[in-house]
C-alpha positions as CSV (number, residue, x, y, z in Angstrom):
1,M,-205.0,69.9,184.7
2,P,-201.5,69.9,183.1
3,G,-200.5,67.2,185.6
4,R,-203.4,65.0,184.4
5,I,-202.5,65.5,180.7
6,G,-198.9,64.6,181.5
7,A,-200.0,61.5,183.4
8,V,-202.2,60.4,180.5
9,L,-199.5,61.1,177.9
10,F,-197.0,59.1,180.1
11,S,-199.4,56.2,180.2
12,L,-200.0,56.2,176.5
13,V,-196.2,56.3,175.8
14,A,-195.7,53.4,178.2
15,L,-198.4,51.4,176.6
16,V,-197.0,52.0,173.1
17,G,-193.6,51.1,174.4
18,L,-194.8,47.9,176.0
19,S,-196.8,46.8,172.9
20,G,-193.4,46.2,171.3
21,C,-192.9,43.4,173.8
22,S,-196.0,41.5,172.9
23,A,-195.7,38.0,171.5
24,S,-197.2,38.9,168.2
25,Y,-194.5,41.6,167.7
26,R,-191.8,38.9,167.8
27,L,-193.5,36.7,165.3
28,Q,-192.2,36.8,161.8
29,Y,-193.0,35.4,158.3
30,H,-191.0,32.3,157.5
31,G,-193.0,31.1,154.6
32,Q,-196.2,29.3,153.8
33,V,-196.9,25.6,154.4
34,P,-197.7,23.9,151.1
35,D,-200.8,21.8,150.6
36,F,-200.5,18.1,151.5
37,E,-202.4,15.0,152.3
38,L,-200.8,12.6,154.8
39,T,-202.0,9.8,157.1
40,S,-202.2,10.1,160.9
41,Q,-201.4,7.5,163.6
42,T,-205.1,6.4,163.5
43,G,-205.1,6.0,159.7
44,R,-207.1,9.2,159.2
45,K,-206.2,11.3,156.2
46,I,-205.0,14.8,157.3
47,T,-204.7,17.7,154.8
48,L,-203.6,21.2,155.1
49,A,-207.3,22.2,154.9
50,D,-207.8,20.3,158.3
51,L,-205.3,22.7,159.8
52,K,-206.4,26.0,158.3
53,G,-208.0,28.2,160.9
54,K,-205.9,26.4,163.6
55,V,-202.6,27.5,165.3
56,W,-200.2,24.5,165.3
57,V,-196.8,23.5,166.4
58,A,-194.8,21.1,164.1
59,D,-191.8,19.0,164.5
60,T,-190.0,16.2,162.7
61,I,-189.3,12.9,164.4
62,Y,-189.0,9.2,163.8
63,T,-190.0,6.4,166.2
64,T,-186.7,4.4,166.3
65,C,-184.7,7.5,167.0
66,P,-182.0,6.8,169.7
67,G,-181.3,10.5,170.2
68,P,-183.4,13.6,170.6
69,C,-186.8,12.4,169.3
70,P,-188.1,10.8,172.6
71,M,-187.1,14.0,174.4
72,M,-188.7,16.2,171.8
73,S,-191.9,14.2,171.9
74,S,-191.9,14.5,175.7
75,H,-191.5,18.3,175.5
76,M,-194.2,18.4,172.8
77,S,-196.5,16.5,175.2
78,A,-195.8,19.1,177.8
79,V,-196.6,21.9,175.3
80,A,-199.8,20.1,174.3
81,R,-200.9,19.9,178.0
82,E,-200.2,23.7,178.5
83,V,-202.5,24.6,175.6
84,A,-205.1,21.9,175.9
85,S,-207.8,24.4,176.8
86,L,-207.3,26.2,173.5
87,A,-209.8,24.6,171.1
88,N,-208.1,25.9,167.9
89,V,-204.6,24.6,168.7
90,R,-203.1,21.4,167.1
91,I,-199.8,19.6,167.3
92,V,-198.3,18.0,164.2
93,S,-195.3,15.6,164.1
94,F,-194.0,14.6,160.7
95,T,-192.0,11.4,160.4
96,V,-188.7,11.5,158.6
97,D,-188.8,7.7,158.3
98,P,-192.0,6.9,156.3
99,A,-190.7,3.5,155.2
100,H,-190.8,2.4,158.9
101,D,-193.3,4.8,160.6
102,T,-196.6,3.5,159.4
103,P,-199.8,4.3,161.3
104,D,-199.5,1.0,163.1
105,V,-196.1,2.1,164.4
106,L,-197.0,5.7,165.0
107,L,-200.1,4.9,167.1
108,P,-198.3,3.2,170.0
109,Y,-195.6,5.8,169.8
110,S,-198.2,8.6,170.1
111,Q,-199.9,6.8,173.0
112,R,-196.6,6.7,174.9
113,Y,-196.7,10.5,174.9
114,H,-200.4,10.7,175.6
115,A,-201.2,12.3,172.2
116,D,-204.9,13.1,171.8
117,P,-205.4,11.8,168.2
118,D,-208.0,14.6,167.6
119,R,-205.4,17.3,168.5
120,W,-201.9,15.8,167.9
121,F,-201.4,14.3,164.5
122,L,-198.3,12.1,163.9
123,L,-198.2,12.0,160.1
124,T,-196.7,9.7,157.6
125,G,-197.0,9.2,153.9
126,P,-195.1,9.4,150.6
127,Q,-191.5,10.5,151.2
128,R,-191.7,13.2,148.5
129,V,-194.8,14.8,150.2
130,L,-193.1,14.7,153.6
131,N,-190.0,16.2,152.2
132,H,-192.0,19.0,150.4
133,V,-193.8,19.9,153.6
134,S,-190.9,19.5,156.0
135,L,-188.1,21.0,153.8
136,D,-189.9,23.5,151.5
137,G,-192.7,24.6,153.8
138,L,-191.6,24.3,157.4
139,H,-187.9,24.6,156.6
140,L,-187.1,21.9,159.2
141,S,-185.8,18.7,157.7
142,Q,-185.0,17.0,154.4
143,V,-186.8,13.7,154.3
144,D,-184.4,11.7,152.2
145,G,-183.8,8.5,154.0
146,T,-180.8,9.7,156.1
147,L,-183.0,10.3,159.2
148,D,-181.2,13.6,159.8
149,H,-183.7,16.0,161.1
150,S,-184.2,19.3,162.8
151,I,-184.6,19.4,166.6
152,Q,-186.7,22.6,166.6
153,F,-190.4,23.2,166.9
154,A,-192.1,25.4,164.3
155,L,-195.1,27.6,165.1
156,V,-197.7,27.9,162.3
157,D,-200.5,30.4,162.4
158,A,-204.2,29.9,161.4
159,N,-203.3,31.0,157.8
160,T,-200.7,28.3,157.6
161,I,-197.8,30.7,157.7
162,V,-194.7,29.6,159.7
163,R,-194.2,32.3,162.4
164,G,-191.3,31.1,164.5
165,Y,-188.8,28.4,165.6
166,Y,-188.1,27.3,169.1
167,S,-185.7,24.9,170.8
168,P,-187.6,22.3,172.9
169,F,-184.5,21.9,175.0
170,D,-184.5,25.6,176.2
171,R,-187.1,26.3,178.9
172,E,-187.2,30.0,178.0
173,Q,-187.9,29.2,174.4
174,V,-190.6,26.7,175.3
175,D,-192.2,29.4,177.5
176,R,-192.0,31.9,174.6
177,L,-193.6,29.3,172.3
178,I,-196.5,28.8,174.7
179,A,-197.0,32.6,175.0
180,D,-196.8,32.9,171.2
181,I,-199.4,30.1,170.8
182,R,-201.7,31.8,173.2
183,S,-201.2,35.1,171.4
184,L,-202.0,33.7,168.0
185,A,-204.9,31.6,169.3
186,G,-206.4,34.8,170.8
187,S,-206.4,33.8,174.5
């Protein structure tokens, strides 16, 4: 009998120790996304309320970017494919160039990356709203006309809380992002 109790205790200790390695353990609080209303690539109004109850990945891009944006969008497309079976997951790309990136410009850009317009929103709108969401909420980029922007993905939970940041150019971080999405989405 003592051998069985020891084995059970060892198993419990091992499980408790391993629970610290779970994806949800790594996730932190990085702030709350503020309310917004912006326009998607299809001309649809998207608000924060549309994303409540969903897990989402956000980034900042612009369509004429000669640098990292095309690669970021390509990596975001790969993430979208990996989590396509999760009904409560969305992808959100915020432009940092709202003067140029209208829905008519964002739509062909989104199609280039096979963005499902019901699940991947490329958003534009007033510069002040984009700046408030991107800078004050997501802590990614200032939308001020300079076109300087973050090259990270932000993970947002169903309560619109930013839970982590990931480099799309690091395969290990992308794998961790996908695991964290799955953890938050309950799969």
